C-alpha positions as CSV (number, residue, x, y, z in Angstrom):
1,M,-141.5,211.4,13.3
2,I,-143.7,212.2,16.0
3,A,-142.8,215.0,18.5
4,P,-143.5,213.9,22.1
5,M,-145.1,216.5,24.5
6,A,-142.7,218.1,27.5
7,R,-143.3,216.2,30.9
8,D,-141.6,215.7,34.1
9,I,-139.9,212.5,34.1
10,G,-139.8,212.7,38.1
11,S,-143.7,212.3,38.1
12,P,-145.4,209.0,37.9
13,L,-146.2,208.6,34.3
14,T,-149.6,207.6,33.3
15,S,-149.6,208.8,29.8
16,V,-147.9,210.0,27.3
17,E,-149.2,212.7,24.4
18,V,-147.2,212.9,20.7
19,T,-148.5,215.1,17.8
20,V,-148.6,213.9,14.3
21,S,-146.1,216.0,11.9
22,E,-146.8,216.8,9.0
23,P,-144.7,213.8,7.0
24,D,-146.8,211.1,8.8
25,K,-149.9,212.4,7.1
26,G,-151.6,209.4,6.0
27,M,-149.7,206.9,8.1
28,R,-151.6,204.1,9.8
29,L,-151.3,204.1,13.5
30,D,-150.2,200.9,14.4
31,H,-147.5,201.7,11.9
32,L,-146.7,204.9,12.9
33,L,-146.4,203.7,16.8
34,A,-144.6,200.3,15.9
35,R,-141.8,202.5,13.7
36,D,-141.3,205.5,16.9
37,F,-141.8,202.7,20.1
38,P,-140.0,200.2,18.4
39,W,-139.5,198.4,21.9
40,R,-142.9,197.2,21.1
41,S,-144.1,195.1,18.2
42,R,-147.2,196.3,16.1
43,A,-148.8,193.4,17.1
44,D,-148.7,194.8,20.7
45,W,-149.3,198.2,19.7
46,Q,-152.8,196.4,17.8
47,R,-153.9,195.0,21.0
48,R,-153.4,198.3,23.1
49,I,-155.4,200.6,20.4
50,H,-158.3,197.8,20.7
51,E,-158.5,197.4,24.5
52,D,-158.6,201.4,24.3
53,Q,-155.4,202.2,25.3
54,V,-154.4,204.7,22.4
55,L,-156.5,207.8,22.0
56,V,-156.5,209.9,19.0
57,D,-157.7,213.5,19.9
58,G,-159.4,212.1,22.9
59,M,-161.4,208.9,21.2
60,A,-160.9,205.5,20.7
61,A,-159.4,204.4,17.7
62,R,-158.4,201.5,15.0
63,P,-155.3,200.1,14.0
64,A,-155.6,201.1,10.6
65,Q,-156.8,204.8,11.0
66,R,-155.2,207.1,8.9
67,L,-153.4,209.9,10.3
68,Q,-153.7,213.7,9.7
69,P,-151.0,216.7,11.0
70,G,-151.6,217.9,14.3
71,M,-153.6,215.1,15.8
72,C,-153.4,214.3,19.3
73,L,-152.2,210.7,19.8
74,K,-152.6,209.9,23.9
75,L,-150.7,206.3,24.7
76,L,-151.9,205.4,28.1
77,V,-150.1,203.4,30.9
78,G,-152.4,201.6,33.1
79,E,-151.9,200.6,36.9
80,A,-152.3,196.9,36.1
81,E,-148.8,197.1,34.0
82,G,-147.5,197.0,38.1
83,V,-145.7,200.7,36.7
84,A,-142.8,201.0,38.6
85,T,-142.6,205.1,39.8
86,D,-139.2,205.8,41.1
87,I,-136.7,206.9,39.2
88,P,-133.1,205.1,40.7
89,V,-130.4,208.0,40.7
90,D,-128.2,205.9,42.2
91,M,-128.1,203.6,39.5
92,P,-124.3,203.6,38.5
93,L,-123.3,205.1,35.0
94,H,-120.1,203.9,33.4
95,F,-118.9,206.3,30.9
96,L,-116.8,205.4,27.7
97,H,-117.4,208.0,26.2
98,E,-119.3,211.8,26.2
99,D,-119.2,214.6,23.6
100,P,-122.1,217.3,22.2
101,W,-124.0,214.8,20.2
102,L,-122.9,211.3,21.0
103,L,-122.5,209.4,24.5
104,A,-121.7,206.0,25.1
105,I,-122.1,203.7,28.6
106,D,-120.7,200.3,30.0
107,K,-124.0,199.1,30.6
108,S,-124.4,196.6,33.9
109,S,-126.4,193.9,33.6
110,G,-130.0,194.1,34.9
111,T,-130.5,197.1,33.6
112,V,-133.7,197.7,31.8
113,V,-132.3,200.5,28.6
114,H,-135.9,202.0,28.2
115,P,-139.4,202.5,29.4
116,V,-141.5,198.8,28.9
117,G,-143.8,196.9,30.1
118,R,-143.6,196.7,33.9
119,H,-140.5,199.2,33.9
120,V,-141.5,202.8,33.1
121,N,-139.7,205.3,35.3
122,D,-137.1,202.6,36.3
123,T,-134.8,202.7,33.1
124,L,-131.5,203.3,32.1
125,L,-133.0,206.1,30.0
126,N,-134.9,207.7,32.9
127,V,-131.2,208.6,34.5
128,L,-129.7,210.1,31.5
129,H,-133.1,212.7,31.1
130,A,-132.5,213.0,34.9
131,R,-129.0,213.8,34.3
132,H,-129.6,215.9,31.5
133,A,-132.1,218.2,33.0
134,S,-129.6,218.8,35.8
135,T,-127.4,222.0,35.7
136,A,-124.4,219.8,36.6
137,H,-124.8,218.5,33.4
138,P,-125.3,220.3,30.3
139,I,-123.3,219.1,27.7
140,G,-125.4,218.0,24.7
141,R,-128.4,220.1,23.0
142,N,-131.3,217.2,23.7
143,A,-132.1,214.4,26.5
144,P,-130.2,211.5,25.0
145,M,-132.0,209.3,22.5
146,I,-131.7,205.8,22.0
147,V,-129.9,204.7,19.2
148,H,-129.7,200.6,19.3
149,R,-130.5,198.5,22.1
150,L,-129.4,195.8,24.9
151,D,-131.5,193.2,26.4
152,K,-132.0,193.9,30.5
153,D,-129.5,190.8,31.0
154,T,-126.9,191.8,28.4
155,S,-124.5,194.2,29.5
156,G,-121.6,196.3,27.6
157,V,-121.4,199.2,25.0
158,L,-124.8,201.1,24.7
159,V,-124.5,204.4,22.9
160,F,-126.8,207.2,23.2
161,A,-127.2,210.1,20.8
162,T,-128.1,214.1,22.0
163,D,-128.7,215.1,18.8
164,E,-131.6,214.5,16.5
165,S,-130.2,214.3,13.5
166,V,-127.0,212.2,14.8
167,R,-129.7,209.6,16.0
168,K,-130.8,209.1,12.6
169,S,-127.4,209.1,11.1
170,V,-126.0,206.7,13.6
171,G,-129.8,204.4,13.5
172,L,-128.8,204.5,9.4
173,A,-125.4,203.0,9.9
174,F,-126.7,200.1,12.2
175,E,-129.5,199.6,10.1
176,T,-127.2,199.7,6.7
177,R,-124.7,197.4,8.3
178,R,-121.6,200.0,8.7
179,V,-121.3,199.6,12.4
180,E,-118.7,196.8,13.8
181,K,-119.5,195.2,16.7
182,S,-118.4,192.0,19.0
183,Y,-119.5,190.4,21.8
184,L,-118.1,187.9,24.3
185,A,-119.9,185.2,25.2
186,L,-119.6,182.0,27.9
187,V,-121.0,179.1,26.1
188,R,-121.6,175.3,26.8
189,G,-119.4,173.0,26.3
190,E,-116.2,173.5,23.9
191,P,-116.6,174.0,20.0
192,R,-114.6,172.2,18.0
193,D,-113.7,175.0,15.6
194,D,-111.3,178.0,16.7
195,C,-113.0,180.0,14.1
196,G,-116.1,180.0,12.0
197,D,-119.0,181.2,10.0
198,I,-122.5,180.4,11.2
199,D,-125.1,181.4,8.1
200,L,-128.5,180.5,9.2
201,P,-131.9,182.4,8.4
202,I,-133.6,183.4,11.5
203,G,-137.3,183.7,12.1
204,P,-140.5,183.3,14.8
205,D,-140.3,180.1,16.6
206,V,-144.3,179.5,15.9
207,A,-144.2,176.0,18.3
208,S,-143.3,178.2,20.8
209,A,-145.6,179.9,23.7
210,I,-143.2,182.5,24.2
211,H,-143.6,185.0,21.5
212,L,-140.2,186.9,21.3
213,K,-138.5,183.1,20.7
214,Q,-136.8,182.9,17.6
215,T,-135.3,179.9,15.8
216,V,-133.3,178.8,12.6
217,V,-136.2,178.5,10.1
218,A,-135.7,178.6,6.6
219,T,-138.2,181.1,5.7
220,G,-136.8,182.9,7.9
221,R,-134.9,186.4,7.3
222,P,-130.9,186.2,6.2
223,A,-128.7,186.0,9.3
224,R,-124.6,185.4,9.5
225,T,-122.5,185.7,12.8
226,S,-118.7,184.8,12.8
227,F,-117.5,183.3,16.1
228,E,-114.0,182.7,17.4
229,T,-113.1,180.4,20.6
230,L,-110.9,182.5,22.7
231,L,-110.5,180.1,25.8
232,R,-111.9,176.6,26.5
233,C,-112.8,175.5,29.8
234,G,-114.4,172.1,29.5
235,A,-117.9,172.7,31.0
236,F,-117.7,176.1,28.9
237,S,-116.0,178.2,26.5
238,L,-115.4,181.9,26.1
239,V,-116.6,183.0,22.5
240,R,-116.4,185.9,20.5
241,F,-119.3,186.6,18.3
242,R,-119.4,189.0,15.4
243,P,-123.0,189.3,14.0
244,L,-122.9,190.3,10.2
245,T,-126.4,190.7,10.3
246,G,-129.0,192.5,12.8
247,R,-131.5,189.8,13.7
248,Q,-133.6,189.7,16.9
249,H,-131.8,187.2,19.5
250,Q,-129.0,186.3,16.3
251,I,-126.3,185.6,18.5
252,R,-128.4,182.8,21.0
253,V,-130.0,181.4,18.2
254,H,-127.0,180.8,16.2
255,A,-125.1,179.8,19.7
256,E,-128.0,177.2,20.2
257,A,-127.6,176.2,16.6
258,M,-123.7,175.5,16.8
259,G,-124.8,173.1,19.5
260,H,-123.1,175.3,22.3
261,A,-125.7,177.6,23.6
262,L,-125.3,180.3,26.3
263,I,-124.8,179.7,30.2
264,C,-127.9,180.6,32.0
265,D,-129.7,181.6,28.7
266,R,-133.6,181.7,29.5
267,M,-134.8,180.5,26.3
268,Y,-132.2,179.3,24.5
269,G,-130.6,175.6,24.8
270,V,-132.9,174.4,27.5
271,D,-135.4,171.8,27.1
272,D,-138.1,174.3,28.9
273,P,-138.4,177.9,27.8
274,D,-139.2,179.8,30.7
275,P,-138.7,183.8,30.7
276,E,-139.0,184.2,33.9
277,C,-136.9,181.8,35.2
278,V,-132.9,181.6,35.1
279,R,-130.9,178.2,35.7
280,P,-127.9,179.4,37.7
281,F,-124.7,178.4,36.5
282,S,-121.7,178.0,39.3
283,N,-118.2,177.3,38.1
284,A,-115.1,175.0,40.0
285,L,-114.7,178.3,42.4
286,G,-118.2,178.6,43.9
287,H,-118.8,181.5,41.5
288,T,-122.2,181.9,40.2
289,L,-124.3,183.6,37.4
290,L,-127.4,184.3,37.2
291,R,-128.4,185.8,33.6
292,Q,-127.7,184.5,30.1
293,A,-123.6,185.0,29.4
294,L,-123.8,187.9,27.1
295,H,-121.3,190.8,27.1
296,A,-121.5,193.6,23.8
297,E,-117.9,194.2,23.9
298,Q,-116.9,196.7,21.1
299,L,-118.2,198.8,19.1
300,T,-117.0,200.7,15.6
301,L,-118.4,203.3,13.6
302,M,-117.7,206.5,12.1
303,H,-118.6,209.8,13.9
304,P,-121.7,211.6,12.3
305,I,-120.0,215.0,13.2
306,T,-116.0,214.8,13.1
307,G,-115.7,212.2,10.3
308,E,-113.4,210.0,13.1
309,P,-113.7,206.5,13.7
310,L,-114.9,206.5,17.1
311,H,-114.0,202.7,18.8
312,L,-115.6,202.1,21.9
313,Q,-114.6,199.2,24.0
314,A,-116.2,197.3,27.3
315,P,-114.0,194.9,29.4
316,L,-115.6,191.7,30.0
317,A,-118.3,191.9,32.8
318,P,-117.4,191.2,36.4
319,D,-119.8,188.3,36.5
320,L,-118.7,186.8,33.6
321,A,-114.8,187.5,34.0
322,A,-115.2,185.3,37.6
323,L,-116.0,182.3,36.2
324,L,-113.1,181.6,34.1
325,P,-109.8,181.0,35.4
326,P,-107.6,183.5,37.3
327,N,-105.9,186.1,34.8
328,A,-107.7,184.3,32.1
329,Y,-109.5,186.7,30.2
330,R,-106.7,189.4,30.7
331,D,-104.1,186.8,29.0
332,V,-106.5,186.1,26.2
333,I,-106.6,189.9,25.3
334,A,-103.3,190.4,25.7
335,R,-102.4,187.5,23.4
336,R,-104.7,188.9,20.7
337,A,-103.6,192.8,21.2
């Protein structure tokens, strides 16, 4: 694991400097960057290295360069990326849980979780770091660290760790499928079945110009999702999905494969995918949705310190609930309590 050097997160970010540690001796540069900065792909890191946006001890490097302990890696952030420089101190934080080791947030749609692309300082992680640095919020030994991720447009439960050993423990629990998760989604049309399993392999969509786009493909990685149809509303339905594996865009790909893609999904279930453009959806009452209709509803894991189950739940986001008939979400949840 590379150790980040301290910086003032209140200042515009132009570069990040990290030091190679002893356990990473001999590791390839691109492999290390992809491991420790997983919000960028290895191919993207290779491109950045070739464009001299990554320096090793102040010198241009190669993706396959082998690293030695003590080497200084400098990751440059160029103005061409359109970097945002203001930390959104007014970003609302809706806490579901907080203790000295873990914190959980009910993430709002449209919130970027961590620095990526154009978003460098205007992210949820920046706000949490600023909060942690305040003397008014001394809880936790370290600044919050990412444990898992949600897309910008996905709302709901999001967990951070404030202790490195806890972060590793919870991260391993995610990787080994010892974390139970459920999502609520509004999908197009009415699924025929009340419940079922989708067991279809997922891999990159090589026919798409969008490099992030996935698809069901025989050569893909095994992927399985269970679903339960909670409410049918004619043009759309409320469905609970439980991903039993952890593939990129798994719920969105499997929903499309079952013939009921998510409402307002930019990539899936549309004839002309466009990650920069969403097709609005309106119900009979005039409520309009402008983001993919996906909400991280519940997450349950064993607390790595207390050993007790930690159950986290975020009610359906207001913009999604507004599309349902009055009181429908409340009644559905009550029937299944």
